Every structure is written in structure tokens, then in C-alpha cells.
N, C-alpha and C positions, 0 to 999 in steps of 0.2 A: 489541344496539346497531345503530343505523342505519348505512348505508354512509357512511363518512367523506367529507367534502369535502377532497380532497387537491389541492394546487396549489403553484406556485412562490410564494415570498414577494413581497410588495409593501411599499411604504412604510408602509401602515397596519398591517402585522404586526410592525413593529419593537418596540413595547412588549411584545407577547406573547413575542417571541423573546428579548429581553433578560431577561425574567422567567424563562423556562424554561431558557435555555441553561446557567445556572450549576448547574442540577440534572441536567445531562446526563452521559453517559459518553463519554469520549474513546475513539475506535476507530482512531485514526491516531497511532501513537507519535511519529513524527518531528515532526508538526505540533504535537501536544499538549505535547511536552517542550521544544520550542524557542521557542514563541510562544503567546500567549493566543488560543486558537481559539474561545472561547465567550463571554467576558465583555464588559464595556463597551469594552475596547480591541480587540475582534476586528474582522474585516473585514465585518461584516454589511451595513453601508450600501453598501460598495463591491461586494458581491455582487449588489446590486440595480442599481446604476448602471453598474458596470464589472465584470462577472463574473470575469474573470481566472482561469478554471479552477475556481471554487468555485460550487456550486449548492446552494441551500437551499430545502427544501420544508416545508410545514406541512400537517398533517391535523387536522380538527376533527370531532367527533361527540358529540352530547349534551353531557355535561360534561367530556369528555376532549379534550385538545389535545396534540399532539406535533410536534416539529420535528426534521428530519434534514438533515444537510449532507454532501455528498460532493465530492471534487475529481477533475477529469479534465483531462489534457493531451492534445490530439490526437496528440502524438508517442508517447504511451504506449499499451499494449495494454489495460490495465485501469484502471477507476475505483476510488477508495478512499473508504470512508465515513469522514468526519472525526468526527462525533458524532451521537448520538441523545439528545433531551432532551424530557421526562424519560425515564429508562430504565425497563425493565420491572421493575426492583427496587422502584419506587415504587408499583406498583399490581398487585393480584392478577390483573387482566384485561389481558393484553398484546395484545389484538386490534388496538388502535389502532397499536401499534408494528409489528405484522405488516403493516399497511396502508402505513405510511411506508416500510418496507423494500421492499415490492413497488413502490411508487411510485418510489423511488430507482433500483431496478433498471431499470424501464422508461425513466426519464429518462436514465440513463447509456447505455442502448442506443440511444436516439435520437441521442446525440452520437457514437456509434461505438465505445463500449467493448465488449470481448468478454466481460468478467467484472467483477464487483463484489467488492471485498475489504474485510475488516474484521479488526482485531486485537482479540480478545475474551478476557477472562480465563476459563479453562476451568471454574473453580469458581463462576462467577456465574450468576444466573438468566438473564441476557441471553444466555448461551451457548446455553441450551436454546431460547430464543426464536428465535435465529438458525437453529438446527437445524430448528425448525418452519417457518421461512421458506425452507428448502431450501438453506441455506449448509452447506458441508462443510468440516471442518478438514483442511487440507492439510499443515501442518507446525506445530511448536511453536517458540517462541522465548522467551528470557529476556533481559530488559533489565537490564544491570548499571550500577551508579551509582558515581561517584567525586566527591568534594567538589572545589570549585575548586582548581586547582593551577597551578604555574608550572614549565614544562619548557623549557629553552633548546635551540635547534636544534643549537648547537655541542656540547651534551652528549649528543646522540643518536648511536647507533652505526649508524643507518640513514639514508640519504638518500632523500627522496621528491621527486617532481616532479609538477606539475599535469598532470592528464590532458588530452590534446589529441585532436583529430580523428584525427591520425595513429596514435594508440594504439588506436582503437576496434576494429579487427579482432582485435588481440591480447587486448584486454579481453574481447571476446565469446568467444574461444577459452578464456580463463581461466575464465570463468563456466560454460561448457559442461563443463569438467572438474571444477568444484566443486559446482554445483547439480544435483541429480537431474533427469533429463530431464522427469519429470512435473511438476516445480515451476518449470521455467525460465521459463514465461510469467508466473508470479506472483511470483517471488522476486527479479527484477532490480530495481535501484533506479529510482525514477521520475525523469523528466527534470529535475525542479527541483533535484535534489541535485548538488553539486559532487563532484569526485573527485581522488584522488591515486594515483599508481602507484609501485610499487617494481620496479626492473629489476635483473637480475643477468645478466651476460654477454649483454646485449641481449634478454633474455627477461623478460617481465612476469610476476612471481610473486605480485603482490598488487595489488588495486584496493581502495581505501578510499573509500567514498561517505560524505559527511557534509553536515551543514547546521548553521549557527549562528543563534541567535536570542537575544532579550533574556532568555529564561528558561532556556536551556540549550544544550548542544552534543550533537548526535545523530550517532553513528558506526555505519556498517553495513559491516563488513569482508568481503572475499572474498580469502582467503589460500590459496595452493596448498600442498599437503602437503609440497612440496619446500622450503617456507620456514617450516616449523613451528618450527624453533629460533629464528626471528627474530620470532615473533608478538608477544611483549611489546614488543620494540624498535619494531616497526611501529606499534603503538598509541601508544607514547610519542612517536614521531616525528610522528604525526598530531596529537596534542595540542599539540606544539610549534608547529604551523602555525596554531593557533587563538588569535587575539588575546583572545577572551573567556574562555579557559580559566581565567584567574586570578580571574574574577568570577562565573562561573555553573557549575552542576553539569555533569558530563560523563556521557553515557549511551552504552553500547555494546550493540548488538543482536546476540545470538548465537543463531543458528537451529540446529535439531537436527542438520542435516547438517554443521555445523561445531562440534559440541559440545565437541571437544577444546580449542577456543579458550578455554573457561571457565577452565581451569587457568592459562593464560598471563596472562589479565587479572586473575585473582585474585592472582597473584604481585605485581602492581604496585598493589594497593590497591583494586581494584574489588570491590563487594559486590552480590550478586543483589538485585534490587529488585522485579521483577514478572514473572510468567510469563503468556504469552499464547498463544492459538491463532490462526494465520492462517487465516481462514475465507473461502471462495470460493463465489460463486454464478455459474454460467455464464449468460451472456446469449444468446449465439448461437454456432453452430459451423458451419464450412463443410462441405458435403457435395457430392458430384458425382452428377448424374443425366444420363441420355442425352437429347440433343436430336436432332431429325431434320430432314433436308432432302430434297427430291425431286430425283432425278437421272434422266436419260433413258438407258435401256438398250435399244437397238433400237427397237421400236415401242411398248413399254409403259413406263409409269412405275412405279417402285418406290421404297419408302422406304429410305433408307440412313442408318445412324447417323452423326451428325456428332461433332465433338469434344465431350467432356463440358463442361457449363456448371457454373459455381460459384454456389451460392446459399447463403443463410443461413437456418437454422431453429432454433427453440429446442432446447436439449439436454434430454433426458429428466430429469425431476425425480429419477428414481431413480439417476442417475449420481453417484457419490460416491467420493472417494479419501480415505484416512486415512494 
């Protein structure tokens, strides 16, 4: 296969993207479960005229064509792939998919992202394609699903309040206690999610990130082990804050480092829906190297080490965590 022509989409690509996107695989659970990220109602046109954090690329070669989209907010550390279409499941040759993944990695790096993430089903062929593209699985997660329901705030045993800037330091401390250090850069919620906090004795014991869309509600909980007995009540109280809960499905993302939460949400009617691997590809890492400046000592000039400078270089492709 010839080297693909890979570039950002333009107006002339819209018919192609509309045709391919419905055959794609969603790799961003939050966006895919809450809104239409691929079809006719997606934000394809606005990504051309007003990017708003969404970047769409297209690759063409011979008879193969593929589209990939990722999102990136400058306030976040990582970019996240939204979808690839068509996925590697549709063709025995996944070379074109490897090219679009490489192109998205480079494009995300241009905008300042340190890593590119994707949520991939571990039993899919696309999982192996991502491994070939040097993405490494960092953690597993299960998406739990509940049918639309109505829960009144006055019926909840737990009171939640909207997260505010004043809570940020305590929220960061909470996450540092919950998320393994190796995952902290990749497991924190992105900046577009809203949040609720649970406080007890002026101590924040839970932070619940969430988003609402026309297709569903997505909940990503961070609950301290000191609040284990309140886990079910915390999820119910979160649902009570959602005006759409009576009309759309509710999804809770439970990652492996909080696997105990599965029992709590199962008790209130959630069912396991899909298992995914959170896959990460490093784009750049900071290293320090010595810089030198000349100083005068007596009658001769010698080189004296200056303060180390910080630069960015690609991480080795062999670096991987499981």
C-alpha cells in the first residue's frame, strides 16, 4: 500500500466522513454514551469552522479511507481519541488505521498533549491494532448501565454539593489517595466534566465527575475507602441531581483500582455493560540535561555547569505499563 495522504478534514471531506463515521468504533465512553459523536447530528461541521477541542483527520490510500477524531483541552494533560472509522474489524489490513493513529498522536503533540488515550475493548481486533501502534494498557474499566429512573433528592441519605474552585486542593488530595501514582496523569477526569463533592466533618471523601447528554448520563466516581459504606447512597444522590435521569440511561465507569464499587452499584440495580482497557501512548516526556556557561576564574576561562534545562523528547516505544 502506498503511503497514505493524511491531513485534517476540510469541507470537501464531509460526505466521506458522514459515510464512514457510522461504521466507526467509539473510543471515548463519556462522549459516546452521552451524545452522538459520529452520525448526522455530530459536530463534524463545527470541528472545521470552530474546532472547540475536537480534531478530525482523514487518511486515504489506494482504495482505503479512514477517519479519526480526538479531543484535547489545553487545560488537560492528555488528549483522548473519540473514534476511528471504519475500525480494523472491517478489514484484514489495518495498515491505514495504524497511519491514522500515528497522525493523531503527532497532531495531539503539536497542541501540547503529553499522551494520547483510548478506551478499547480488550477482546476486539482493534485492541491488537493499538498494541501494534505502541499503545499500552494502563488499567481496565467496566461500564455499568441502569435504565432511566427517578430518584428524589429528599429521599437520599447523602447530601452532595457542586464542586467549586475552593475544593480543588482537597479533590486533588482525594485523587492522590485513590488513584495509583502510575495512573494519576491519565485517570483524572478531563476538564469538560462537572463535579459533585461529598464532605464529612469538613473532609472531602468523594468526588463524582459526570456529564449529561441527549443519549445518556455518564458518571465517574472517586470515593475514598473511608466512605465505602456510603457508596450506593453516593451514586443515588448523584442520579438525583440529574434532570435527564428519568429519560435516558445512566452509566457508571468503575476502574480496576476501585473494583469494590461494583458490588455497591449492583445492589442498586446497575448491570455490567461493557469492559474496556484504558490504553495510553506517550507523546513526550521531560528530561534534564546539563547546560554550560563560561565563567572567569583568575586568568583562565573554564566551563562550569549551569542549572539543568528541561526539554522534551519522545519516550521509548518499549516503555509500557500494565
